[in-house]
C-alpha positions as CSV (number, residue, x, y, z in Angstrom):
1,M,0.1,0.1,0.0
2,S,1.4,3.4,-0.9
3,F,1.9,6.2,1.6
4,S,-0.7,8.2,0.1
5,S,-3.3,5.5,0.5
6,E,-2.2,5.0,4.2
7,V,-2.8,8.7,5.0
8,K,-6.3,8.6,3.1
9,N,-7.3,5.6,5.1
10,E,-6.4,7.2,8.3
11,V,-8.1,10.5,7.5
12,A,-11.2,8.9,6.1
13,K,-11.8,7.2,9.5
14,I,-12.0,10.4,11.4
15,K,-15.4,10.8,13.1
16,V,-17.5,13.9,12.2
17,D,-20.8,14.4,13.6
18,N,-21.2,18.1,12.9
19,Y,-23.5,18.9,9.9
20,E,-21.7,21.9,9.0
21,I,-18.2,20.2,9.2
22,I,-19.6,17.5,6.9
23,L,-20.7,20.0,4.4
24,S,-17.4,21.6,4.6
25,E,-15.6,18.3,3.9
26,L,-18.1,17.5,1.1
27,A,-17.6,20.8,-0.4
28,G,-13.8,20.0,-0.7
29,I,-14.5,16.4,-2.0
30,T,-17.2,17.4,-4.6
31,P,-15.3,19.3,-7.3
32,M,-12.2,17.0,-6.8
33,C,-13.9,13.7,-7.6
34,G,-17.5,14.4,-8.4
35,V,-19.1,14.2,-11.6
36,L,-22.4,15.9,-12.6
37,N,-24.5,14.2,-15.2
38,F,-27.3,15.6,-17.3
39,K,-29.9,13.3,-19.1
40,N,-33.6,14.0,-20.0
41,N,-33.5,17.2,-18.1
42,K,-32.7,15.3,-14.9
43,I,-29.4,15.2,-12.9
44,S,-27.5,12.4,-11.4
45,M,-24.1,12.5,-9.6
46,E,-21.1,10.2,-9.2
47,Y,-18.4,10.3,-6.9
48,I,-15.4,8.5,-8.1
49,T,-12.4,7.3,-6.1
50,E,-10.0,4.3,-6.1
51,N,-9.7,4.3,-2.4
52,A,-12.3,2.2,-0.5
53,S,-12.2,4.1,2.7
54,V,-12.8,7.4,0.9
55,A,-15.7,5.7,-1.0
56,R,-17.0,4.4,2.5
57,R,-16.9,7.9,3.9
58,V,-18.8,9.6,1.1
59,F,-21.3,6.9,1.2
60,T,-21.9,7.3,5.0
61,F,-22.1,11.2,4.5
62,L,-24.7,10.9,1.9
63,R,-26.8,8.2,3.5
64,R,-26.7,9.5,7.2
65,S,-26.8,13.2,6.8
66,F,-29.1,13.4,3.9
67,G,-31.0,10.1,3.9
68,F,-30.2,9.6,0.1
69,D,-30.6,6.3,-1.6
70,V,-27.1,5.8,-2.8
71,E,-25.6,3.1,-4.9
72,V,-22.1,1.9,-4.9
73,K,-20.5,0.4,-7.9
74,N,-17.0,-1.2,-8.6
75,A,-16.1,-0.5,-12.1
76,K,-13.3,0.7,-14.6
77,S,-13.4,4.4,-14.4
78,T,-12.7,6.3,-17.6
79,Q,-11.6,9.2,-15.5
80,L,-9.1,7.5,-13.4
81,K,-8.3,4.8,-16.0
82,K,-8.2,2.0,-13.3
83,N,-10.8,0.2,-11.1
84,A,-12.6,2.5,-8.8
85,F,-15.5,2.8,-6.5
86,I,-18.4,4.9,-7.8
87,I,-20.8,6.2,-5.4
88,Y,-23.9,7.0,-7.6
89,I,-27.0,9.2,-6.8
90,S,-29.5,8.6,-9.4
91,Q,-32.4,10.6,-8.0
92,D,-32.8,14.1,-9.5
93,E,-34.3,15.6,-6.4
94,S,-31.6,14.2,-4.2
95,C,-28.8,15.6,-6.4
96,R,-30.4,19.1,-6.5
97,L,-30.8,19.1,-2.7
98,L,-27.3,18.0,-2.2
99,L,-26.0,20.8,-4.8
100,D,-28.0,23.4,-3.1
101,E,-26.6,22.6,0.4
102,L,-23.1,22.7,-1.0
103,K,-23.8,26.0,-2.7
104,Y,-23.3,24.6,-6.0
105,I,-26.4,26.2,-7.4
106,K,-27.1,30.0,-7.7
107,G,-30.7,30.7,-7.7
108,A,-33.3,28.2,-8.8
109,S,-31.3,26.1,-11.3
110,V,-28.2,27.9,-12.5
111,F,-25.1,25.8,-11.7
112,M,-21.9,27.5,-10.7
113,I,-19.2,26.9,-13.1
114,S,-16.3,28.1,-11.0
115,Y,-17.3,26.5,-7.4
116,V,-15.9,28.6,-4.6
117,P,-17.8,27.6,-1.4
118,T,-17.0,30.7,0.8
119,D,-20.0,30.5,2.7
120,L,-19.4,27.0,3.8
121,I,-15.8,27.4,5.2
122,K,-15.9,30.5,7.4
123,T,-14.4,28.8,10.5
124,V,-11.0,27.2,11.2
125,N,-12.7,23.6,11.7
126,E,-14.5,24.1,8.5
127,K,-11.5,25.3,6.4
128,K,-9.6,22.1,7.8
129,A,-12.4,19.9,6.8
130,Y,-12.4,21.5,3.4
131,I,-8.9,20.8,2.9
132,R,-9.3,17.3,4.2
133,G,-12.1,16.6,1.8
134,A,-10.0,18.0,-1.2
135,F,-7.1,15.7,-0.1
136,L,-9.5,12.6,0.1
137,G,-11.0,13.5,-3.3
138,A,-7.9,14.1,-5.3
139,G,-4.9,14.6,-3.3
140,S,-1.7,12.5,-3.3
141,I,1.5,12.4,-1.2
142,T,5.0,11.2,-2.3
143,D,6.5,8.4,0.0
144,P,8.9,10.4,2.1
145,K,11.5,7.8,1.5
146,K,11.7,8.9,-2.1
147,G,11.0,12.7,-1.8
148,Y,8.9,15.4,-0.5
149,H,5.9,16.3,-2.5
150,L,2.1,16.8,-1.6
151,E,-0.4,17.7,-4.4
152,F,-4.2,18.2,-5.1
153,V,-5.4,17.7,-8.6
154,S,-8.1,20.0,-9.8
155,E,-10.0,20.3,-13.1
156,N,-11.0,23.8,-12.6
157,E,-8.8,26.8,-12.2
158,S,-11.1,28.9,-9.8
159,N,-11.4,25.7,-7.5
160,A,-7.7,25.3,-7.5
161,Y,-6.8,29.0,-6.6
162,F,-9.5,29.0,-3.9
163,L,-8.1,25.8,-2.5
164,M,-4.7,27.4,-2.6
165,D,-5.8,30.5,-0.9
166,V,-7.6,28.5,1.9
167,I,-4.3,26.2,2.5
168,N,-2.0,29.5,2.6
169,E,-4.2,31.1,5.2
170,F,-2.7,28.5,7.7
171,G,0.8,29.9,6.9
172,F,1.6,27.5,4.1
173,T,3.2,28.4,0.8
174,S,1.4,26.2,-1.6
175,K,1.7,27.0,-5.3
176,I,-0.1,26.1,-8.6
177,I,1.2,24.6,-11.9
178,M,-0.5,23.1,-14.9
179,R,-0.1,19.4,-15.7
180,K,-2.1,17.9,-18.5
181,E,-4.6,20.5,-18.5
182,K,-5.2,20.1,-15.0
183,Y,-4.4,22.6,-12.2
184,I,-2.1,21.1,-9.3
185,V,-1.9,22.7,-6.0
186,Y,1.3,21.6,-4.6
187,I,3.6,21.7,-1.6
188,K,7.2,20.5,-1.7
189,D,8.7,21.9,1.8
190,S,9.1,18.8,4.1
191,E,8.0,20.7,7.1
192,Q,5.0,22.1,5.7
193,I,3.9,18.8,4.3
194,S,4.1,17.2,7.9
195,D,2.1,20.3,9.1
196,I,-0.5,19.9,6.5
197,L,-1.0,16.3,7.5
198,S,-1.3,17.4,11.1
199,L,-4.0,19.9,10.0
200,I,-6.1,17.2,8.2
201,G,-6.0,15.0,11.3
202,A,-3.3,12.5,9.9
203,Y,-1.6,12.1,13.1
204,N,-0.2,8.6,12.8
205,S,0.9,9.4,9.5
206,V,2.7,12.4,10.6
207,L,4.6,10.4,13.2
208,K,5.6,7.9,10.3
209,Y,6.5,10.7,8.1
210,E,8.6,12.4,10.6
211,N,10.4,9.3,11.5
212,I,11.5,8.7,8.1
213,R,12.3,12.4,7.5
214,V,14.6,12.4,10.5
215,I,16.4,9.2,9.5
216,K,16.8,10.7,6.0
217,E,18.2,14.0,7.4
218,M,20.6,12.1,9.7
219,R,21.9,10.1,6.8
220,N,22.3,13.2,4.7
221,N,24.3,14.9,7.6
222,V,26.3,11.8,7.9
223,N,27.0,11.7,4.1
224,R,27.8,15.6,4.2
225,I,30.4,15.1,7.1
226,V,31.8,12.1,5.3
227,N,32.1,13.9,1.9
228,C,33.6,17.2,3.8
229,E,36.0,14.9,5.7
230,T,37.1,13.1,2.4
231,A,37.7,16.3,0.6
232,N,39.7,17.6,3.5
233,L,41.7,14.5,3.7
234,N,42.1,14.7,-0.3
235,K,43.3,18.2,-0.1
236,T,45.8,17.3,2.8
237,V,47.3,14.5,1.0
238,K,47.7,16.5,-2.2
239,S,49.3,19.4,-0.2
240,S,51.7,17.0,1.4
241,Y,52.7,15.4,-2.0
242,D,53.3,18.9,-3.3
243,Q,55.4,19.8,-0.3
244,V,57.3,16.4,-0.5
245,E,58.1,17.2,-4.3
246,D,59.4,20.8,-3.5
247,I,61.7,19.6,-0.8
248,K,63.0,16.7,-3.0
249,L,63.7,19.2,-5.7
250,I,65.5,21.5,-3.4
251,D,67.4,18.8,-1.9
252,R,68.5,17.5,-5.3
253,E,69.5,20.9,-6.7
254,I,70.9,22.8,-3.7
255,G,70.9,20.5,-0.9
256,L,68.7,21.0,2.3
257,E,71.7,21.8,4.4
258,N,72.1,25.0,2.2
259,I,68.7,26.3,3.3
260,D,67.6,28.5,6.4
261,D,67.5,26.1,9.5
262,D,63.8,27.0,10.2
263,L,63.0,25.8,6.7
264,K,65.2,22.8,7.0
265,K,63.2,21.6,10.2
266,V,59.9,21.7,8.6
267,A,61.5,20.2,5.5
268,T,63.0,17.1,7.3
269,L,59.7,16.6,9.4
270,R,57.6,16.4,6.2
271,L,60.1,14.1,4.5
272,N,60.0,11.7,7.6
273,N,56.2,12.1,8.3
274,R,54.3,12.5,5.1
275,S,50.7,12.2,6.7
276,M,51.6,14.5,9.5
277,S,49.2,17.6,9.8
278,L,50.4,21.1,9.9
279,N,49.3,21.2,13.5
280,D,51.3,18.1,14.4
281,I,54.5,19.5,12.6
282,A,54.1,22.8,14.5
283,N,53.9,20.8,17.9
284,S,57.0,18.6,16.9
285,I,59.3,21.7,16.3
286,D,61.4,22.6,19.2
287,P,60.6,25.3,20.4
288,K,56.9,25.1,19.2
289,V,55.6,27.3,16.6
290,S,52.1,28.0,15.4
291,K,50.2,26.3,12.6
292,S,50.3,29.5,10.6
293,T,54.2,29.7,10.8
294,V,54.5,26.1,9.5
295,N,52.3,27.0,6.6
296,Y,54.4,30.2,5.9
297,R,57.5,28.1,5.8
298,F,56.1,25.6,3.3
299,K,55.1,28.6,1.3
300,K,58.9,29.8,1.3
301,L,59.8,26.4,0.3
302,R,57.5,26.2,-2.6
303,K,58.8,29.8,-3.7
304,I,62.2,28.2,-3.5
305,A,61.3,25.1,-5.6
306,N,59.4,27.3,-8.2
307,N,62.5,29.4,-8.9
308,L,64.5,26.2,-9.3
309,R,61.8,25.2,-11.8
310,G,61.8,28.6,-13.6
311,V,58.2,29.3,-12.8
């Protein structure tokens, strides 16, 4: 089972008894996975989802809160292009009542082309329910082991921007992109994804998500440290090699006995201890000197060697 399915299964089990909260959640679900059909001047509706828990939740809302005669089908969905659950409301009167409650109808019979249910989501809890419904209807989240990405897929531009604004009222920075003529409301920040899971009530999923995220961060930090130490080691090895080559050239051309005693000390220590750090060399000289002094002396040796090379 995908991580996204696990989140939906958890969220779909949240108990809701308040009628206004149910309406707010349905207002989020309906434009995301609802389909409105017209035939012989009558309306029928379908809610299409591949998740059994979501289907059960929608079915329960419609039966318990409205008393509708609802049919559940399991069929190949042309919309999702896979097997899906279809919650079907065939009665015209029931559909009109539901759409009226969801503010999907303006006046007597004019349907809203751009659905923005402002009147249904005035309180904080109603806004949370609306976001939860949108996620259940057409939301998905990438397995945190693979990456950080949460998105809501909407067919309608106005609905997508309305959803984005509601989400961002809670301090998030969701954005919208187009993909295959659909509007994608998305969040990529790992902390914000964790927070929005908490906002819609997926607390167990948050714990799992955070556990994976912490382990990933620890591994990334370890890798960064190892890479940094490897880079420093490589730099030290190369520096030591270059110093040895300089000293060998000086010894071969003019002899180490013919250079300044201070330079001769660091040159001799380097030849005999090629893996020794500058700090260790500084502590080995009697009397002790600073690391910067040792580095300065190696620079002077480099200058002598380069003069001998004609550089």
